[in-house]
VOBA-1610 file (N, C-alpha, C; in pm, whole numbers, padded with zeros to 5 digits, always signed):
BEGIN
Met+00299-01863-14539Met+00217-01946-14681Met+00065-01923-14652Gln+00027-01939-14774Gln-00149-01966-14789Gln-00192-02012-14832Ile-00353-02058-14841Ile-00350-02199-14918Ile-00448-02163-14963Lys-00424-02159-15148Lys-00473-02128-15216Lys-00647-02099-15276Glu-00634-02197-15229Glu-00828-02261-15255Glu-00869-02138-15181Ile-00847-02085-15049Ile-00898-01986-14990Ile-00958-01836-15046Phe-00809-01823-15157Phe-00820-01699-15213Phe-00957-01709-15330Val-00976-01806-15416Val-01042-01845-15535Val-01148-01825-15427Ile-01281-01892-15363Ile-01350-01946-15349Ile-01344-01825-15259Arg-01315-01713-15164Arg-01361-01617-15124Arg-01404-01497-15290Cys-01280-01534-15363Cys-01326-01465-15522Cys-01474-01522-15579Leu-01449-01629-15578Leu-01608-01698-15610Leu-01706-01650-15527Ser-01741-01626-15393Ser-01843-01666-15340Ser-01867-01486-15323Cys-01797-01364-15362Cys-01771-01234-15349Cys-01889-01232-15481Leu-01830-01280-15540Leu-01872-01236-15695Leu-02018-01314-15700Ser-02036-01386-15656Ser-02173-01479-15642Ser-02298-01376-15570Val-02220-01346-15462Val-02348-01236-15407Val-02331-01101-15505Val-02262-01056-15544Val-02332-00952-15601Val-02340-00990-15759Leu-02357-01163-15781Leu-02442-01145-15872Leu-02576-01169-15875Leu-02602-01285-15798Leu-02750-01240-15693Leu-02805-01108-15679His-02734-01042-15658His-02846-00884-15612His-02849-00824-15745Val-02713-00823-15831Val-02757-00753-15966Val-02859-00846-16009Met-02874-00948-16081Met-03013-00998-16168Met-03133-01017-16076Ser-03118-00952-15955Ser-03230-00949-15883Ser-03305-00783-15911Met-03204-00762-15892Met-03229-00576-15969Met-03262-00575-16053Val-03197-00654-16222Val-03276-00637-16329Val-03336-00696-16356Leu-03393-00844-16293Leu-03540-00879-16341Leu-03641-00796-16284Met-03616-00717-16176Met-03737-00639-16089Met-03751-00536-16254Ile-03637-00462-16305Ile-03653-00349-16395Ile-03732-00406-16488Gln-03683-00525-16549Gln-03724-00611-16714Gln-03864-00672-16685Glu-03892-00712-16576Glu-04021-00717-16481Glu-04105-00787-16615Glu-04128-00644-16678Glu-04242-00685-16821Glu-04248-00780-16913Ser-04080-00748-17003Ser-04067-00829-17060Ser-04029-00957-17043Leu-03989-01011-16920Leu-03942-01136-16878Leu-04085-01194-16764Ala-04174-01117-16849Ala-04241-01200-16745Ala-04303-01383-16756Ser-04286-01412-16851Ser-04331-01538-16891Ser-04163-01647-16835Ala-04030-01599-16875Ala-03926-01660-16791Ala-03913-01638-16684Ala-03921-01560-16593Ala-03865-01475-16494Ala-03908-01576-16372His-04031-01713-16368His-04016-01770-16211His-03830-01868-16270Thr-03864-01880-16433Thr-03724-01994-16405Thr-03611-01938-16402Val-03580-01818-16478Val-03447-01754-16387Val-03422-01748-16249Asp-03559-01739-16195Asp-03534-01722-16027Asp-03476-01820-15949Ala-03565-01974-16055Ala-03531-02046-15979Ala-03415-02097-15990Phe-03294-02037-16125Phe-03159-02080-16073Phe-03076-01997-16044Arg-03101-01940-16004Arg-03104-01800-15927Arg-02992-01853-15786Thr-03080-01953-15727Thr-03061-02048-15655Thr-02910-02102-15597Leu-02878-02122-15727Leu-02727-02220-15806Leu-02641-02140-15706Leu-02680-02000-15723Leu-02575-01892-15633Leu-02557-01884-15481Met-02696-01965-15424Met-02664-01941-15268Met-02567-01993-15222Phe-02431-02043-15239Phe-02392-02162-15141Phe-02277-02037-15124Ser-02293-01929-15168Ser-02167-01761-15157Ser-02142-01765-15030Thr-02292-01684-14954Thr-02283-01647-14802Thr-02232-01712-14730Pro-02271-01873-14725Pro-02169-01976-14628Pro-02081-02015-14616Ala-02059-02040-14777Ala-01889-02035-14815Ala-01784-01952-14783Phe-01812-01810-14791Phe-01744-01659-14706Phe-01762-01699-14544Ile-01879-01760-14505Ile-01842-01732-14334Ile-01768-01860-14328Phe-01777-01972-14406Phe-01730-02093-14352Phe-01575-02057-14354Ile-01535-01965-14464Ile-01382-01924-14456Ile-01304-01888-14363Ser-01437-01793-14242Ser-01370-01714-14122Ser-01334-01841-14053Glu-01397-01914-14040Glu-01375-02034-13935Glu-01273-02120-13992Phe-01259-02140-14128Phe-01179-02228-14112Phe-01004-02125-14131Leu-00996-02115-14206Leu-00868-01983-14137Leu-00892-01941-13979Leu-00952-01946-13902Leu-00949-01939-13781Leu-00895-02057-13707Ala-00905-02153-13773Ala-00935-02302-13671Ala-00722-02358-13775Arg-00727-02360-13900Arg-00585-02349-13918Arg-00472-02267-13888Ser-00511-02165-13827Ser-00423-02061-13734Ser-00375-02120-13593Tyr-00493-02095-13559Tyr-00531-02109-13403Tyr-00613-02204-13316Pro-00622-02348-13402Pro-00634-02438-13288Pro-00680-02455-13169Glu-00566-02430-13118Glu-00590-02411-12949Glu-00608-02255-12884Gly-00640-02211-12980Gly-00693-02069-12887Gly-00604-01985-12988Val-00693-01820-12947Val-00651-01717-13021Val-00550-01650-12937Pro-00536-01558-13025Pro-00368-01534-12910Pro-00398-01356-12877Ala-00388-01310-12780Ala-00400-01174-12726Ala-00462-01067-12770Gly-00536-00982-12727Gly-00585-00897-12804Gly-00677-00895-13014Phe-00690-01041-12993Phe-00740-01093-13121Phe-00857-01013-13152Leu-00959-01031-13025Leu-01089-00918-13069Leu-01098-00770-13048Lys-00948-00765-13052Lys-00932-00610-13026Lys-00899-00579-13194Lys-00816-00648-13266Lys-00751-00639-13398Lys-00860-00660-13512Arg-00977-00722-13503Arg-01044-00818-13535Arg-01151-00682-13597Gly-01137-00628-13438Gly-01299-00539-13427Gly-01215-00406-13508Lys-01130-00425-13506Lys-01088-00237-13588Lys-01052-00298-13704Val-01052-00375-13765Val-01061-00404-13888Val-01142-00447-13937Ile-01298-00498-13899Ile-01382-00556-13919Ile-01530-00514-13892Phe-01548-00463-13749Phe-01677-00443-13675Phe-01634-00300-13719Val-01527-00203-13733Val-01538-00065-13700Val-01617-00041-13806Pro-01559-00038-13930Pro-01628-00026-14066Pro-01773-00117-14095Phe-01812-00221-14005Phe-01969-00275-13955Phe-02037-00115-13934Leu-02040-00088-13847Leu-02048+00043-13746Leu-02068+00124-13833Phe-01935+00199-13926Phe-01968+00270-14005Phe-02099+00279-14123Ile-02073+00167-14187Ile-02175+00136-14335Ile-02269+00110-14229Ala-02288+00073-14136Ala-02412+00052-14101Ala-02517+00221-14060Ala-02378+00263-13979Ala-02473+00433-14031Ala-02489+00499-14167Val-02461+00521-14252Val-02464+00499-14406Val-02620+00442-14422Asp-02603+00321-14392Asp-02759+00287-14475Asp-02828+00305-14411Ala-02801+00356-14259Ala-02953+00426-14159Ala-02991+00553-14206Ile-02902+00647-14282Ile-02953+00764-14330Ile-02959+00717-14447Leu-02964+00626-14539Leu-02991+00652-14712Leu-03111+00545-14644Met-03134+00451-14596Met-03274+00397-14567Met-03332+00483-14525Lys-03353+00614-14424Lys-03445+00689-14375Lys-03468+00793-14448Ser-03389+00826-14538Ser-03467+00984-14601Ser-03485+00913-14743Val-03469+00778-14807Val-03555+00686-14861Val-03712+00719-14848Ala-03734+00579-14719Ala-03853+00598-14682Ala-03890+00695-14611Glu-03873+00803-14541Glu-03928+00885-14463Glu-03912+01027-14530Glu-03916+01067-14562Glu-03972+01203-14587Glu-03919+01343-14484Gly-03815+01372-14472Gly-03754+01454-14349Gly-03711+01393-14247Ala-03708+01246-14230Ala-03693+01182-14142Ala-03558+01239-14007Gly-03587+01274-13891Gly-03503+01297-13763Gly-03449+01224-13768Phe-03330+01282-13637Phe-03224+01158-13548Phe-03255+01041-13475Val-03385+01095-13460Val-03456+00940-13343Val-03481+00829-13410Ser-03551+00842-13552Ser-03622+00785-13708Ser-03457+00674-13726Val-03359+00807-13766Val-03179+00737-13780Val-03213+00647-13688Met-03129+00712-13623Met-03053+00648-13484Met-03117+00465-13469Gly-03309+00478-13421Gly-03337+00360-13434Gly-03287+00254-13559Lys-03266+00307-13667Lys-03217+00218-13796Lys-03100+00187-13747Phe-03015+00269-13690Phe-02873+00244-13703Phe-02872+00161-13605Leu-02934+00168-13534Leu-03017+00042-13353Leu-03008-00084-13420Glu-03151-00096-13508Glu-03148-00211-13618Glu-03052-00262-13648Asn-03026-00189-13727Asn-02874-00267-13788Asn-02741-00364-13735Val-02703-00280-13611Val-02623-00280-13539Val-02668-00458-13465Phe-02732-00417-13378Phe-02780-00515-13294Phe-02874-00653-13365Leu-02893-00560-13488Leu-03026-00731-13549Leu-02975-00741-13726Gly-02893-00650-13712Gly-02795-00739-13848Gly-02926-00687-13980Asn-02984-00553-13978Asn-03059-00542-14030Asn-03072-00486-14176Phe-02921-00496-14261Phe-02886-00460-14308Phe-02786-00553-14406Ile-02716-00507-14513Ile-02615-00630-14582Ile-02519-00636-14506Gly-02498-00571-14443Gly-02413-00606-14315Gly-02377-00726-14206Tyr-02510-00746-14244Tyr-02511-00842-14079Tyr-02399-00992-14136Phe-02324-01040-14195Phe-02253-01186-14206Phe-02211-01113-14164Ile-02148-01006-14080Ile-01983-00962-13981Ile-02045-00983-13848Leu-02179-01002-13853Leu-02211-01012-13666Leu-02232-01176-13644Val-02249-01236-13805Val-02244-01427-13782Val-02062-01429-13735Ile-01978-01361-13830Ile-01880-01426-13791Ile-01805-01356-13676Phe-01838-01222-13601Phe-01765-01227-13520Phe-01888-01367-13421Gln-01923-01387-13446Gln-02016-01468-13354Gln-01928-01614-13365Phe-01867-01685-13428Phe-01777-01746-13464Phe-01724-01729-13392Tyr-01639-01608-13373Tyr-01442-01622-13329Tyr-01515-01586-13205Ile-01616-01576-13135Ile-01654-01599-13011Ile-01687-01748-12962Leu-01740-01809-13070Leu-01793-02001-13028Leu-01662-02014-13081His-01554-01951-13143His-01387-02021-13121His-01293-02036-13036Met-01305-01909-12950Met-01262-01926-12799Met-01316-02018-12741Leu-01440-02010-12736Leu-01491-02072-12639Leu-01483-02258-12628Leu-01505-02248-12771Leu-01562-02396-12744Leu-01429-02494-12855His-01319-02459-12902His-01188-02522-12916His-01163-02603-12844Arg-01091-02623-12751Arg-01041-02702-12640Arg-01177-02874-12647Trp-01311-02815-12606Trp-01405-02889-12612Trp-01421-02942-12774Leu-01437-02899-12896Leu-01410-02965-13052Leu-01309-03020-13036Asn-01166-02982-12984Asn-01055-03097-13035Asn-01058-03193-12956Lys-01097-03209-12880Lys-01160-03369-12720Lys-01271-03471-12788Thr-01349-03381-12840Thr-01481-03469-12904Thr-01505-03481-13005Ser-01536-03595-13068Ser-01590-03718-13161Ser-01653-03603-13277Pro-01593-03576-13415Pro-01526-03483-13507Pro-01767-03576-13560Ala-01771-03656-13545Ala-01905-03728-13594Ala-02012-03688-13519Trp-02003-03739-13412Trp-02116-03650-13335Trp-02134-03560-13332Val-01999-03458-13309Val-02029-03274-13323Val-02104-03227-13495Leu-02040-03272-13574Leu-02128-03298-13643Leu-02261-03340-13743Ser-02300-03431-13685Ser-02405-03498-13693Ser-02539-03379-13567Val-02478-03403-13463Val-02568-03300-13352Val-02594-03146-13428Ser-02453-03083-13495Ser-02492-02946-13545Ser-02541-02957-13636Phe-02575-03008-13738Phe-02655-03071-13856Phe-02788-03018-13860Ile-02809-03164-13731Ile-02992-03114-13697Ile-02994-03008-13643Ile-02940-02957-13537Ile-02991-02853-13503Ile-03018-02733-13567Asn-02879-02676-13697Asn-02882-02627-13818Asn-03044-02657-13947Ala-03059-02742-13909Ala-03154-02763-13970Ala-03258-02722-13945Val-03297-02792-13817Val-03432-02760-13747Val-03422-02658-13728Tyr-03359-02531-13711Tyr-03336-02403-13702Tyr-03396-02280-13805Leu-03333-02333-13962Leu-03349-02343-14063Leu-03513-02322-14111Gly-03490-02472-14043Gly-03663-02508-14137Gly-03739-02460-14101Tyr-03708-02448-13948Tyr-03873-02351-13879Tyr-03898-02245-13931Phe-03806-02141-13915Phe-03796-02043-13993Phe-03802-02005-14103Ser-03801-02061-14190Ser-03786-02033-14360Ser-03953-02111-14379Ile-03961-02271-14321Ile-04107-02317-14366Ile-04218-02291-14328Leu-04167-02333-14175Leu-04274-02268-14059Leu-04367-02158-14018His-04236-02117-14016His-04278-01959-13946His-04172-01865-14026Pro-04207-01825-14118Pro-04132-01737-14254Pro-04127-01634-14162Pro-04054-01501-14242Pro-04079-01379-14203Pro-04192-01337-14302Ala-04232-01176-14226Ala-04349-01113-14338Ala-04298-01131-14463Ser-04375-01102-14504Ser-04347-01071-14711Ser-04352-00965-14774Ser-04311-00856-14650Ser-04325-00708-14664Ser-04232-00605-14579Gly-04194-00528-14659Gly-04094-00457-14550Gly-04003-00451-14514Leu-03905-00425-14435Leu-03735-00452-14444Leu-03702-00527-14349Asp-03799-00656-14242Asp-03768-00649-14168Asp-03774-00834-14289Ser-03825-00855-14410Ser-03883-00930-14479Ser-03697-00950-14596Ile-03627-00838-14569Ile-03534-00793-14661Ile-03436-00913-14574Phe-03427-00867-14429Phe-03289-00914-14370Phe-03399-00948-14230Pro-03448-01091-14254Pro-03512-01107-14127Pro-03411-01120-14004Phe-03442-01097-13898Phe-03338-01128-13802Phe-03253-01270-13772Phe-03356-01389-13779Phe-03333-01478-13779Phe-03198-01522-13892Trp-03189-01481-13953Trp-03051-01523-14017Trp-02888-01488-13977Val-02895-01430-13836Val-02838-01392-13760Val-02778-01473-13638Pro-02858-01522-13520Pro-02807-01589-13448Pro-02712-01734-13502Phe-02622-01792-13410Phe-02555-01898-13518Phe-02572-02054-13493Pro-02744-02062-13424Pro-02766-02214-13447Pro-02781-02194-13629Gly-02881-02128-13704Gly-02856-02103-13813Gly-02739-02085-13890Trp-02600-02094-13860Trp-02471-02107-13868Trp-02376-02250-13816Leu-02478-02261-13730Leu-02354-02388-13673Leu-02295-02486-13728Phe-02366-02556-13823Phe-02327-02663-13837Phe-02172-02615-13965Tyr-02157-02548-14019Tyr-02056-02437-14090Tyr-01966-02419-14040Phe-01986-02372-13887Phe-01923-02332-13785Phe-01822-02454-13763Cys-01867-02552-13704Cys-01813-02696-13689Cys-01765-02711-13784Leu-01816-02755-13925Leu-01715-02860-13984Leu-01585-02747-14108Ala-01600-02595-14024Ala-01498-02509-14057Ala-01421-02566-14001Phe-01436-02562-13878Phe-01294-02618-13742Phe-01284-02742-13796Tyr-01305-02811-13777Tyr-01296-02938-13816Tyr-01191-02938-13962Cys-01223-02864-14007Cys-01172-02941-14176Cys-01046-02852-14151Gly-01064-02703-14112Gly-00883-02617-14090Gly-00824-02673-14031Lys-00884-02710-13901Lys-00808-02822-13790Lys-00703-02933-13891Glu-00724-02988-13930Glu-00690-03088-14047Glu-00681-03080-14173Tyr-00619-02934-14220Tyr-00683-02947-14355Tyr-00568-03073-14445Arg-00463-03122-14431Arg-00426-03198-14466Arg-00480-03313-14539Arg-00515-03337-14394Arg-00612-03437-14400Arg-00754-03468-14515Phe-00814-03341-14514Phe-00977-03305-14504Phe-00979-03295-14658Leu-00784-03236-14721Leu-00797-03199-14831Leu-00768-03393-14950Ala-00719-03496-14859Ala-00676-03616-14901Ala-00817-03669-14890Leu-00901-03668-14779Leu-01034-03718-14779Leu-01101-03647-14880Ile-01151-03546-14941Ile-01202-03492-15030Ile-01145-03556-15212Asn-01032-03567-15198Asn-00978-03594-15304Asn-00967-03765-15336Gln-00999-03811-15192Gln-01047-03977-15226Gln-01155-03995-15295Tyr-01290-03873-15209Tyr-01355-03933-15232Tyr-01425-03834-15381Arg-01333-03831-15453Arg-01413-03682-15546Arg-01516-03758-15604Tyr-01579-03846-15615Tyr-01682-03846-15707Tyr-01811-03825-15664Ala-01779-03852-15493Ala-01898-03856-15436Ala-01936-03697-15418Val-01806-03639-15404Val-01846-03481-15420Val-01900-03412-15554Tyr-01854-03467-15631Tyr-01928-03467-15823Tyr-02096-03486-15773Phe-02070-03594-15698Phe-02257-03658-15722Phe-02308-03542-15602Ser-02305-03552-15493Ser-02350-03518-15451Ser-02388-03312-15450Ala-02244-03265-15520Ala-02259-03134-15608Ala-02395-03106-15694Ala-02363-03214-15791Ala-02503-03253-15905Ala-02637-03259-15855Val-02601-03377-15790Val-02753-03418-15690Val-02817-03249-15643Ser-02739-03246-15563Ser-02851-03121-15438Ser-02855-03009-15559Ala-02782-02990-15681Ala-02836-02844-15713Ala-02961-02877-15761Ile-02962-02959-15847Ile-03078-02994-15902Ile-03222-03037-15827Leu-03201-03047-15660Leu-03272-03068-15600Leu-03313-02928-15557Ile-03199-02818-15528Ile-03283-02712-15450Ile-03345-02611-15580Val-03289-02594-15715Val-03370-02515-15848Val-03479-02558-15800Ala-03504-02725-15808Ala-03663-02826-15837Ala-03742-02719-15759Val-03725-02752-15593Val-03794-02687-15499Val-03803-02553-15518Ser-03719-02490-15529Ser-03740-02314-15586Ser-03845-02283-15678Tyr-03817-02379-15850Tyr-03963-02386-15931Tyr-04040-02399-15857Val-04057-02548-15806Val-04217-02575-15751Val-04260-02483-15674Ser-04225-02501-15517Ser-04252-02399-15456Ser-04304-02299-15455Gly-04185-02164-15548Gly-04221-02057-15563Gly-04174-02000-15447Gly-04066-02067-15353Gly-04008-01952-15220Gly-03945-01910-15240Ser-03875-01842-15118Ser-03784-01767-15112Ser-03679-01808-15171Ile-03637-01702-15254Ile-03427-01765-15334Ile-03362-01702-15179Ser-03334-01770-15125Ser-03208-01766-14996Ser-03135-01884-14952Ser-03044-01840-14920Ser-02925-01965-14856Ser-02996-01986-14716Lys-03063-01934-14662Lys-03088-01954-14490Lys-03270-02083-14484Arg-03230-02184-14609Arg-03287-02243-14652Arg-03211-02399-14558Pro-03280-02526-14527Pro-03262-02641-14470Pro-03125-02715-14621Asp-03237-02694-14690Asp-03147-02754-14863Asp-03040-02784-14909Ile-03057-02595-14881Ile-02881-02521-14924Ile-02785-02582-14823Met-02833-02647-14714Met-02681-02659-14634Met-02588-02776-14711Ile-02654-02857-14744Ile-02591-02993-14862Ile-02549-02921-14977Tyr-02571-02849-15031Tyr-02520-02772-15175Tyr-02412-02728-15135Ala-02437-02618-15040Ala-02358-02542-15002Ala-02214-02596-14934Val-02254-02710-14876Val-02087-02799-14829Val-02040-02876-14983Ser-02161-02893-15055Ser-02114-03004-15149Ser-02009-02869-15257Ile-02024-02746-15279Ile-01998-02655-15291Ile-01846-02597-15297Ile-01847-02620-15170Ile-01689-02538-15064Ile-01663-02695-15098Phe-01680-02810-15125Phe-01545-02943-15115Phe-01519-02931-15225Leu-01633-02882-15319Leu-01589-02930-15410Leu-01455-02835-15507Cys-01469-02699-15482Cys-01407-02540-15512Cys-01282-02628-15434Phe-01215-02699-15306Phe-01117-02724-15289Phe-01055-02801-15320His-01151-02931-15386His-01094-03004-15458His-01043-02963-15614Leu-01137-02935-15652Leu-01077-02796-15732Leu-00981-02768-15778Phe-00968-02662-15680Phe-00858-02563-15711Phe-00751-02644-15612Ser-00741-02679-15571Ser-00602-02805-15484Ser-00536-02793-15598Lys-00595-02807-15704Lys-00484-02826-15816Lys-00414-02682-15937Leu-00433-02597-15854Leu-00404-02495-15915Leu-00285-02470-15909Asn-00174-02454-15918Asn-00062-02418-15927Asn+00002-02264-15882Lys-00058-02191-15933Lys-00088-02043-15906Lys-00201-01991-15891Val-00234-01897-15821Val-00369-01814-15814Val-00377-01741-15932Pro-00455-01694-15980Pro-00458-01604-16125Pro-00460-01433-16073Ala-00412-01381-16127Ala-00365-01200-16040Ala-00526-01161-16038Met-00605-01201-16080Met-00730-01140-16119Met-00836-01180-15956Val-00772-01276-15989Val-00864-01388-15896Val-00815-01317-15710Met-00714-01334-15750Met-00633-01270-15618Met-00634-01143-15580Met-00722-01040-15669Met-00730-00860-15649Met-00861-00881-15571Ile-00964-00973-15696Ile-01099-00948-15583Ile-01103-01004-15470Ser-01017-01150-15427Ser-01019-01179-15284Ser-00975-01083-15168Asn-00864-00999-15237Asn-00818-00932-15143Asn-00939-00830-15113Tyr-00997-00765-15195Tyr-01106-00622-15200Tyr-01223-00691-15170Ser-01231-00789-15106Ser-01340-00879-15122Ser-01459-00856-15002Phe-01420-00790-14932Phe-01459-00767-14749Phe-01554-00607-14831Ser-01453-00564-14885Ser-01494-00446-14899Ser-01644-00429-15030Ile-01631-00552-15093Ile-01708-00557-15224Ile-01817-00625-15140Tyr-01849-00723-15113Tyr-01888-00736-14980Tyr-02010-00668-14903Leu-01944-00571-14866Leu-02024-00457-14757Leu-02039-00349-14869Leu-02000-00294-14912Leu-02022-00179-15025Leu-02155-00176-15128His-02145-00340-15203His-02209-00350-15369His-02310-00288-15372Ser-02396-00314-15262Ser-02540-00288-15235Ser-02583-00167-15228Tyr-02498-00041-15241Tyr-02535+00076-15227Tyr-02526+00110-15385Phe-02408+00043-15412Phe-02360+00047-15582Phe-02543+00003-15710Leu-02637-00043-15646Leu-02747-00086-15680Leu-02781-00011-15725Ile-02805+00104-15648Ile-02846+00245-15702Ile-02842+00270-15802Ser-02686+00243-15900Ser-02758+00289-16014Ser-02822+00210-16111Gly-02890+00087-16058Gly-03013+00009-16138Gly-03098+00140-16123Tyr-03148+00190-16065Tyr-03277+00290-16070Tyr-03216+00421-16147Leu-03123+00471-16141Leu-03027+00583-16226Leu-03056+00540-16392Leu-03028+00417-16429Leu-03020+00379-16499Leu-03108+00286-16616Glu-03222+00312-16495Glu-03314+00184-16598Glu-03363+00246-16662Ser-03354+00313-16716Ser-03418+00317-16890Ser-03376+00214-16963Tyr-03219+00242-16939Tyr-03148+00208-17022Tyr-03140+00046-16933Leu-03126+00013-16905Leu-03135-00138-16846Leu-03290-00225-16883Arg-03350-00151-16890Arg-03455-00161-16989Arg-03504-00234-17113Ser-03399-00133-17152Ser-03460-00152-17300Ser-03256-00232-17326Met-03215-00308-17280Met-03104-00390-17301Met-03156-00508-17320Pro-03030-00621-17352Pro-03071-00754-17325Pro-03016-00753-17210Leu-03101-00893-17188Leu-03072-00966-17036Leu-02902-00985-16981Pro-02887-00975-17080Pro-02729-01057-17079Pro-02645-00928-17007Ala-02627-00826-17116Ala-02614-00670-17110Ala-02624-00655-17000Ala-02752-00601-16965Ala-02804-00526-16860Ala-02730-00628-16702Ile-02732-00726-16757Ile-02712-00851-16613Ile-02565-00759-16552Leu-02433-00788-16724Leu-02299-00742-16712Leu-02323-00604-16682Leu-02349-00512-16734Leu-02315-00387-16712Leu-02321-00322-16566Leu-02440-00404-16474Leu-02447-00312-16364Leu-02365-00457-16247Phe-02290-00560-16303Phe-02256-00622-16250Phe-02088-00596-16207Leu-02044-00504-16279Leu-01948-00474-16312Leu-01943-00295-16275Ile-02075-00267-16221Ile-02040-00140-16168Ile-02079-00159-16043Cys-02150-00271-15952Cys-02118-00321-15831Cys-01996-00392-15773Thr-01919-00452-15914Thr-01801-00478-15827Thr-01664-00404-15838Leu-01703-00290-15990Leu-01587-00215-15949Leu-01586-00115-15855Gly-01738-00040-15821Gly-01707+00059-15754Gly-01715-00012-15616Pro-01712-00026-15596Pro-01676-00125-15410Pro-01510-00135-15422Ile-01418-00196-15572Ile-01325-00127-15515Ile-01217-00015-15528Phe-01324+00039-15656Phe-01243+00160-15618Phe-01299+00251-15486Val-01355+00261-15435Val-01392+00320-15300Val-01296+00267-15224Ser-01272+00137-15219Ser-01205+00066-15077Ser-01006+00125-15128Trp-01040+00092-15269Trp-00854+00174-15249Trp-00825+00265-15275Gly-00927+00360-15280Gly-00888+00517-15235Gly-00869+00534-15104Cys-00995+00473-15056Cys-00984+00489-14861Cys-00879+00435-14838Asn-00869+00334-14890Asn-00732+00248-14793Asn-00586+00338-14833His-00571+00460-14905His-00432+00526-14930His-00418+00601-14859Phe-00531+00656-14727Phe-00550+00717-14617Phe-00552+00606-14554Arg-00432+00698-14409Arg-00428+00617-14294Arg-00512+00576-14205Tyr-00610+00618-14199Tyr-00778+00585-14137Tyr-00795+00534-14228Gly-00772+00537-14367Gly-00910+00491-14423Gly-00970+00328-14425Tyr-00899+00290-14412Tyr-01012+00119-14350Tyr-01052+00125-14233Leu-01079+00228-14162Leu-01164+00245-14083Leu-01346+00220-14141Phe-01358+00294-14287Phe-01456+00338-14284Phe-01480+00233-14377Val-01434+00141-14488Val-01515+00063-14559Val-01395-00113-14542Gly-01316-00089-14488Gly-01242-00233-14423Gly-01130-00252-14539Lys-01036-00328-14416Lys-00879-00300-14468Lys-00848-00434-14604Val-00780-00331-14693Val-00752-00440-14832Val-00649-00586-14787Tyr-00683-00659-14790Tyr-00592-00807-14758Tyr-00446-00756-14835Gln-00356-00798-14764Gln-00217-00794-14880Gln-00137-00916-14774Pro-00116-01028-14906Pro-00015-01160-14837Pro+00107-01143-14769Lys+00100-01176-14657Lys+00274-01163-14642Lys+00344-01165-14716His+00339-01296-14717His+00434-01362-14856His+00374-01376-14995Ser+00407-01270-15083Ser+00357-01306-15214Ser+00394-01330-15270Lys+00522-01348-15313Lys+00582-01468-15411Lys+00583-01612-15309Arg+00528-01627-15251Arg+00529-01773-15240Arg+00306-01808-15157Ser+00243-01719-15147Ser+00151-01707-15113Ser+00016-01827-15181Thr+00082-01826-15359Thr-00024-01899-15349Thr+00069-02021-15462Ala+00148-02047-15345Ala+00192-02187-15398Ala+00144-02310-15315Ala+00149-02425-15368Ala+00119-02537-15387Ala+00065-02651-15236Ser+00140-02596-15137Ser+00154-02639-15004Ser+00129-02599-14873Pro+00041-02615-14845Pro-00094-02566-14751Pro+00056-02469-14647Gly-00045-02392-14538Gly+00022-02336-14455Gly-00028-02275-14369Arg+00018-02215-14281Arg-00055-02103-14192Arg-00085-01972-14236Thr-00228-01963-14149Thr-00268-01855-14277Thr-00346-01787-14109Val-00343-01607-14123Val-00407-01518-14036Val-00548-01500-14068
//
């Protein structure tokens, strides 16, 4: 049986990432007409920054829920097949595309260099997979220690480490403001930048029933935290004019508040809507492929520039959401197609997967 909140959170996180990048593209295309409002709209984009932390939080939550005492034999091999092999393929495609655009007549050495940067430094949209695999390894190494150690102590220390790490790289020593390194800086990849999410997800997943009872009991605190942290991060983005990124220390409290709020609200669902379930099942492919469908924004630039802002965002959003779904659907009809774009998730117990009672999840 499945935890129905996970499907909704995964869907929302996935769509929020797409919307975030689509808004960036449309704001760039309509820069002249939106000059007076662009900064305000950009600041409110910060509200979508819970998405990547939530998506990554889910990976450890499910791992702790299913394997609190350690993963089974062959776990990494299986995950490598369905997650890391597509990562390598898209890393290669990204290297070819990026070098073809950036360098006229780019040769093998140049493309291979970009491919190695993608794989080892996470210098493309697939960096989140490197974070997830670090979570797998941390879970294998630390699950016994986490089970024996005080959660309050672990969460306090991990929060400080995470906040200091993000504060140093995002505030005191930010990445260069130009070049590829500014798009996907390496500091996004190492686990200290995600350590608090990992530890919190471990305890929440392991003690799911107790976790859900606590957030229901303290629901007003969850509402308050979500509202106040949302106002705070938008204000910081608007006043400072800094980077709109989830890798900021102030986003940590906001992201966790939204994750808790989602668990509280969606635990009340009797059934996960079919559309939400479908998007959740394709979320890995959408997350991995959507940025390449943003290229259509350049092809449709003249149309997008003349359209009202909401219509332009909606059009590009649909392209970047439906495009990866169709590609993944088509590839997964072939025996080994999932090795290129990721496997479409199929609930093992479709009739009961959205039942209210929580259970074991793989």
